[in-house]
C-alpha positions as CSV (number, residue, x, y, z in Angstrom):
1,M,-30.3,20.3,49.7
2,K,-31.6,17.5,47.5
3,K,-32.9,20.1,45.1
4,V,-29.5,21.8,45.0
5,L,-27.7,18.5,44.3
6,A,-30.2,17.7,41.6
7,L,-29.7,21.1,40.0
8,V,-25.9,20.7,40.1
9,L,-26.2,17.3,38.6
10,A,-28.5,18.6,35.8
11,V,-26.2,21.5,35.0
12,S,-23.2,19.1,34.9
13,M,-25.0,16.7,32.5
14,V,-25.9,19.6,30.3
15,F,-22.3,20.9,30.3
16,S,-21.0,17.4,29.6
17,F,-23.4,17.0,26.7
18,A,-22.4,20.4,25.3
19,L,-18.8,19.5,25.5
20,A,-19.4,16.2,23.7
21,A,-21.5,17.9,21.1
22,G,-18.8,20.5,20.5
23,A,-15.8,18.1,20.6
24,K,-13.6,18.3,17.5
25,P,-13.7,15.1,15.5
26,I,-10.4,13.4,14.8
27,K,-9.0,14.5,11.5
28,I,-6.5,12.3,9.6
29,G,-4.8,13.3,6.4
30,I,-3.9,10.9,3.6
31,S,-0.9,11.7,1.4
32,I,-0.9,9.3,-1.6
33,W,0.5,9.2,-5.1
34,S,-3.0,9.2,-6.6
35,S,-6.5,8.6,-5.0
36,T,-8.0,8.0,-8.4
37,D,-5.9,5.4,-10.2
38,T,-6.5,1.6,-10.0
39,L,-4.9,1.0,-6.7
40,G,-5.3,4.4,-5.1
41,S,-9.1,4.4,-5.7
42,E,-9.3,1.1,-3.9
43,C,-7.3,2.5,-1.0
44,K,-9.6,5.5,-0.8
45,R,-12.7,3.3,-0.8
46,I,-11.6,1.3,2.3
47,I,-10.3,4.3,4.1
48,D,-13.5,6.2,3.4
49,A,-15.4,3.2,4.9
50,A,-13.2,3.2,8.0
51,A,-13.6,7.0,8.4
52,A,-17.4,6.8,8.1
53,A,-17.6,3.9,10.6
54,L,-15.4,5.7,13.2
55,G,-16.6,9.3,12.7
56,V,-13.2,10.5,11.5
57,E,-12.8,13.5,9.2
58,T,-10.3,13.0,6.3
59,Q,-8.3,15.2,3.9
60,W,-6.6,13.8,0.8
61,V,-3.5,15.1,-1.0
62,D,-2.4,13.5,-4.3
63,Q,1.4,14.0,-4.7
64,A,2.3,11.8,-7.7
65,H,5.4,10.4,-5.9
66,I,7.2,13.6,-6.8
67,S,9.7,14.3,-3.9
68,E,8.9,18.0,-3.5
69,Q,5.2,17.3,-3.5
70,V,5.6,14.4,-1.0
71,T,7.3,16.6,1.5
72,A,5.0,19.5,0.9
73,S,2.0,17.3,1.4
74,A,2.9,16.8,5.1
75,E,3.1,20.6,5.5
76,T,-0.3,21.0,3.8
77,L,-2.0,18.4,6.0
78,A,-0.4,19.7,9.2
79,L,-1.5,23.2,8.5
80,A,-5.0,21.9,7.7
81,G,-5.3,20.9,11.3
82,C,-4.9,17.1,10.9
83,D,-4.3,15.2,14.1
84,G,-2.5,12.5,12.2
85,I,-1.3,11.6,8.7
86,I,-0.7,8.4,6.8
87,I,1.7,8.7,3.9
88,C,2.9,6.7,1.0
89,N,6.3,8.3,0.2
90,S,8.5,7.5,-2.7
91,A,12.1,7.6,-1.4
92,S,13.0,6.9,2.3
93,A,15.0,10.1,2.3
94,E,11.8,12.1,2.0
95,M,10.7,10.9,5.4
96,G,13.3,13.1,7.1
97,S,11.4,16.2,6.1
98,V,8.0,14.6,6.7
99,I,8.9,13.5,10.3
100,K,10.4,16.9,11.0
101,T,7.2,18.6,9.9
102,C,5.0,16.3,11.9
103,T,7.2,16.5,15.0
104,E,7.2,20.3,14.9
105,N,3.5,20.4,14.5
106,E,2.7,17.6,16.9
107,V,1.0,15.5,14.3
108,Y,1.2,11.8,14.3
109,V,2.4,10.1,11.1
110,A,2.6,6.5,9.8
111,Q,3.8,5.2,6.5
112,F,1.8,2.7,4.3
113,F,3.2,0.5,1.6
114,R,6.6,1.6,2.9
115,I,9.1,1.4,5.7
116,I,12.3,3.3,6.1
117,D,15.3,1.2,5.1
118,K,17.5,1.0,8.2
119,D,20.7,0.2,6.2
120,A,20.2,2.6,3.2
121,N,18.8,5.5,5.3
122,P,20.2,5.2,8.8
123,E,19.7,8.9,9.6
124,E,16.0,8.9,8.7
125,Y,15.6,5.6,10.5
126,K,17.1,7.0,13.7
127,Q,15.0,10.1,13.4
128,A,11.9,7.9,13.0
129,C,12.8,5.9,16.1
130,E,13.4,9.0,18.2
131,S,10.3,11.0,17.2
132,K,7.3,10.3,19.4
133,Y,5.1,11.5,16.5
134,F,6.3,8.8,14.1
135,V,3.9,6.0,14.8
136,G,5.2,3.4,12.5
137,A,4.9,1.7,9.1
138,V,2.6,-0.9,7.5
139,H,4.3,-2.6,4.6
140,E,4.7,-5.9,2.7
141,S,7.7,-8.1,2.4
142,E,8.7,-6.8,-1.0
143,F,11.7,-9.1,-1.2
144,D,9.5,-12.2,-0.9
145,N,6.9,-10.7,-3.2
146,G,9.6,-10.2,-6.0
147,K,11.1,-13.7,-5.5
148,T,7.7,-15.4,-5.7
149,L,6.7,-13.6,-8.9
150,V,10.0,-14.5,-10.7
151,T,9.5,-18.1,-9.7
152,I,6.0,-18.1,-11.1
153,L,7.3,-16.8,-14.4
154,G,10.0,-19.5,-14.4
155,D,7.5,-22.2,-13.8
156,K,5.4,-20.8,-16.7
157,G,8.4,-21.3,-19.0
158,C,9.7,-17.8,-19.3
159,R,13.5,-17.4,-19.5
160,K,14.3,-13.8,-20.5
161,I,12.5,-11.2,-18.4
162,G,12.3,-7.4,-19.0
163,L,11.7,-5.1,-16.0
164,E,9.8,-1.9,-15.8
165,G,9.9,0.1,-12.6
166,W,8.2,3.5,-11.9
167,E,10.7,5.7,-10.1
168,P,14.5,5.2,-9.7
169,G,15.4,4.9,-6.0
170,D,11.8,4.2,-4.8
171,A,12.1,2.2,-1.6
172,T,9.4,-0.3,-2.5
173,F,10.7,-0.9,-6.0
174,L,14.2,-1.5,-4.6
175,G,12.8,-4.2,-2.3
176,R,10.9,-5.9,-5.1
177,W,14.0,-5.7,-7.4
178,A,16.1,-7.4,-4.8
179,G,13.5,-10.1,-4.6
180,Y,13.4,-10.5,-8.4
181,K,17.2,-10.9,-8.5
182,A,17.2,-13.4,-5.6
183,G,14.5,-15.4,-7.4
184,V,16.6,-15.5,-10.5
185,E,19.7,-16.6,-8.6
186,A,17.7,-19.3,-6.8
187,W,16.2,-20.6,-10.1
188,N,19.6,-20.6,-11.8
189,A,21.2,-22.5,-8.9
190,A,18.5,-25.2,-9.2
191,H,18.4,-25.2,-13.1
192,S,22.0,-24.8,-14.2
193,N,21.1,-25.9,-17.8
194,D,17.9,-23.8,-18.0
195,K,18.7,-20.4,-16.6
196,L,16.7,-17.2,-16.3
197,T,17.9,-13.8,-17.4
198,L,16.6,-10.6,-15.8
199,L,17.3,-7.3,-17.6
200,E,18.2,-4.0,-15.9
201,P,15.1,-1.9,-15.1
202,Q,13.7,0.9,-17.2
203,Y,11.4,3.3,-15.5
204,G,7.8,4.1,-16.6
205,R,6.7,6.5,-13.9
206,T,3.0,6.3,-13.0
207,T,0.9,7.1,-16.1
208,T,-0.5,5.0,-18.9
209,D,1.4,6.9,-21.6
210,T,4.8,6.7,-19.9
211,G,4.2,3.1,-19.0
212,R,3.4,2.3,-22.6
213,A,6.4,4.2,-24.0
214,T,8.8,2.5,-21.6
215,A,7.4,-1.0,-22.4
216,E,7.8,-0.3,-26.1
217,A,11.4,0.8,-25.6
218,I,12.2,-2.4,-23.6
219,I,10.7,-4.6,-26.3
220,D,12.3,-2.8,-29.2
221,A,15.7,-3.1,-27.5
222,N,15.1,-6.8,-26.5
223,P,12.7,-8.4,-29.1
224,D,13.5,-11.8,-27.7
225,I,12.1,-11.3,-24.2
226,D,9.3,-13.7,-23.2
227,A,8.3,-12.0,-20.0
228,L,7.9,-8.5,-18.6
229,I,7.6,-7.6,-15.0
230,V,5.8,-4.3,-14.5
231,A,6.9,-3.7,-10.9
232,G,4.0,-1.4,-9.9
233,G,3.3,2.3,-9.8
234,G,-0.4,2.3,-9.1
235,G,-1.8,0.3,-12.0
236,D,-1.8,2.9,-14.9
237,T,1.9,2.0,-15.7
238,L,0.8,-1.6,-16.2
239,L,-2.2,-0.7,-18.4
240,G,0.2,1.2,-20.6
241,A,2.6,-1.7,-20.8
242,I,-0.3,-4.1,-21.7
243,A,-1.4,-1.7,-24.4
244,A,2.1,-1.6,-25.9
245,I,2.3,-5.4,-26.0
246,E,-1.1,-5.7,-27.6
247,A,-0.3,-3.1,-30.2
248,K,2.8,-5.1,-31.2
249,G,0.7,-8.3,-31.5
250,L,2.6,-10.0,-28.7
251,T,-0.3,-10.6,-26.3
252,G,0.2,-14.1,-24.8
253,K,3.8,-14.3,-26.3
254,I,5.2,-12.0,-23.6
255,A,4.0,-13.1,-20.2
256,V,3.3,-10.1,-18.0
257,A,3.5,-10.1,-14.2
258,S,3.0,-7.2,-11.8
259,T,2.1,-6.1,-8.4
260,D,-1.1,-4.1,-8.8
261,F,-4.4,-5.8,-9.2
262,L,-6.4,-4.5,-12.1
263,P,-10.2,-4.3,-12.0
264,D,-10.5,-6.6,-15.0
265,L,-7.7,-9.0,-14.0
266,D,-9.8,-12.1,-14.6
267,E,-10.3,-11.1,-18.3
268,K,-6.6,-10.2,-18.6
269,L,-5.7,-13.7,-17.3
270,K,-8.1,-15.4,-19.6
271,S,-6.8,-13.5,-22.7
272,G,-3.2,-14.0,-21.9
273,A,-2.6,-10.3,-21.4
274,M,-1.5,-11.1,-17.8
275,A,0.3,-14.2,-16.6
276,A,0.6,-13.5,-12.8
277,E,-0.1,-10.8,-10.3
278,S,0.4,-10.1,-6.7
279,G,-1.6,-7.6,-4.8
280,G,-4.9,-7.4,-3.0
281,H,-2.9,-5.1,-0.7
282,Y,-5.1,-2.0,-0.8
283,A,-6.1,-2.8,2.8
284,D,-2.5,-1.9,3.8
285,P,-3.3,1.8,4.4
286,F,-6.5,0.8,6.2
287,F,-4.3,-0.7,9.0
288,A,-2.0,2.4,9.0
289,F,-5.2,4.5,9.4
290,L,-6.3,2.5,12.4
291,M,-2.8,2.6,13.9
292,V,-2.8,6.5,13.7
293,Y,-6.4,6.6,14.9
294,N,-5.6,4.7,18.0
295,T,-2.5,6.7,18.7
296,I,-4.4,9.9,18.5
297,K,-7.0,8.5,21.0
298,G,-4.1,7.5,23.3
299,N,-4.6,3.8,23.0
300,Y,-1.2,3.1,21.3
301,P,1.6,4.9,23.2
302,T,4.5,6.0,21.0
303,S,8.2,5.6,21.8
304,T,11.3,7.6,21.3
305,E,13.3,4.4,20.9
306,G,11.5,2.7,18.1
307,F,8.2,2.5,16.2
308,H,5.5,0.0,15.2
309,D,6.4,-2.3,12.3
310,M,3.3,-4.0,10.8
311,V,3.8,-6.5,8.0
312,F,0.9,-7.0,5.6
313,P,0.5,-10.2,3.4
314,Y,0.5,-10.2,-0.4
315,M,-1.9,-12.4,-2.4
316,F,-0.9,-14.1,-5.6
317,V,-3.0,-15.1,-8.6
318,A,-1.8,-16.9,-11.7
319,S,-5.0,-18.2,-13.2
320,P,-8.7,-17.1,-13.7
321,E,-9.6,-19.7,-11.0
322,D,-7.3,-18.0,-8.5
323,Y,-8.8,-14.6,-9.3
324,A,-12.4,-15.7,-9.0
325,N,-12.1,-16.2,-5.2
326,Y,-10.3,-12.9,-4.8
327,A,-12.8,-11.0,-6.9
328,K,-15.8,-12.3,-4.9
329,Y,-14.7,-10.6,-1.6
330,F,-12.3,-7.9,-2.5
331,T,-13.8,-6.1,-5.6
332,G,-17.0,-4.5,-6.6
333,K,-19.3,-3.6,-3.7
334,E,-17.6,-5.9,-1.2
335,L,-14.8,-4.9,1.2
336,P,-12.6,-7.2,3.3
337,Y,-14.3,-5.8,6.4
338,Y,-17.9,-4.8,7.2
339,E,-18.7,-1.8,9.4
340,D,-19.0,-3.8,12.6
341,E,-15.7,-5.5,11.9
342,I,-14.0,-2.1,11.3
343,K,-15.3,-0.9,14.7
344,N,-14.1,-4.1,16.3
345,L,-10.6,-3.8,14.7
346,A,-10.4,-0.2,15.9
347,G,-10.9,-1.4,19.5
348,M,-8.1,-3.9,19.4
349,S,-4.7,-3.7,21.1
350,Y,-1.8,-3.1,18.8
351,D,-0.7,-6.7,19.0
352,D,-4.2,-8.0,18.1
353,L,-4.5,-5.5,15.2
354,A,-1.1,-6.6,13.9
355,A,-2.2,-10.2,14.1
356,A,-5.5,-9.5,12.2
357,C,-3.4,-7.7,9.6
358,G,-1.1,-10.6,9.2
359,K,-3.8,-13.2,8.7
360,L,-5.9,-11.3,6.1
361,S,-6.4,-13.5,3.1
362,V,-9.2,-14.5,0.7
363,Q,-9.8,-17.5,3.0
364,D,-10.0,-15.3,6.0
365,V,-12.6,-13.1,4.4
366,V,-14.6,-16.1,3.2
367,S,-14.6,-17.6,6.7
368,R,-15.9,-14.3,8.3
369,H,-18.5,-13.4,5.6
370,T,-20.1,-16.8,5.0
371,K,-20.9,-17.7,8.6
């Protein structure tokens, strides 16, 4: 009898090991405007590190923030056998099609750098709440971001500000623009005899060439501007705008602010090519990735009456000294989280993960990595 039990136990163990060995790894798709530009490549670096630490297979689709390509990317990734998707859409309206595709294919999906605007897109917002496959969104407070950048420019002496967006109607741009306008209103209320003017936005899409041409057009039409906000778009738009200003001999005369950290931001700050920047937010999709990962594993139950809303903090730099501390722990070979920290984060409850997301800062990284 003992021999029979031992044989049964041995067979069971072999069978269990065989199942484990043949288990399909989790596969998560990433739909992004570009995985190779300044911001996108940083996003890819940290997600690749997370995937390696957790044994997750990934598939990337670059969709250039073109609506048809955004919606098609969800179909491509679902058909590729992804268990979950994280996506940086352009307009909130696109999420209607994305959520429908994911729900039909039983694929979990979360947004990064984005959240559906409840007021501007009520139907899509309702659809997101009701789908058990819409996990949630990781995003920044774009309003506060915009308001802070305008205030920094005001404090630096700028009074007439040009504005370069990337795509009309983009949800993130609209949030930043609302913040810029609120910052101007607050400044003017406090400085009635020394007011700021913010021009209407022109759109430079997401390439260096289009960013440069748009900046040139703004300056040619408004030669008296003393500041230009390049709202974002991945980094290449900003590089084009900086090149346009340099070609016109206006470096240091037009203060440039943006929300996309450049790899040589310290040099740009020293030369006067940049005046202020917010960013450091490439870890945003990292948290969306972990959120979807845990949902696939069954650790984060989804709801048909709402979704997870995780807010990620921006970082601001307005001097070479500011940037030095950021660069030490967020660029080059360093990442904000080491492999053991990634595994620890992946094992957290949703509330603990959201708290870790909310406290990420240069000081947070320094305290963890210099112990």
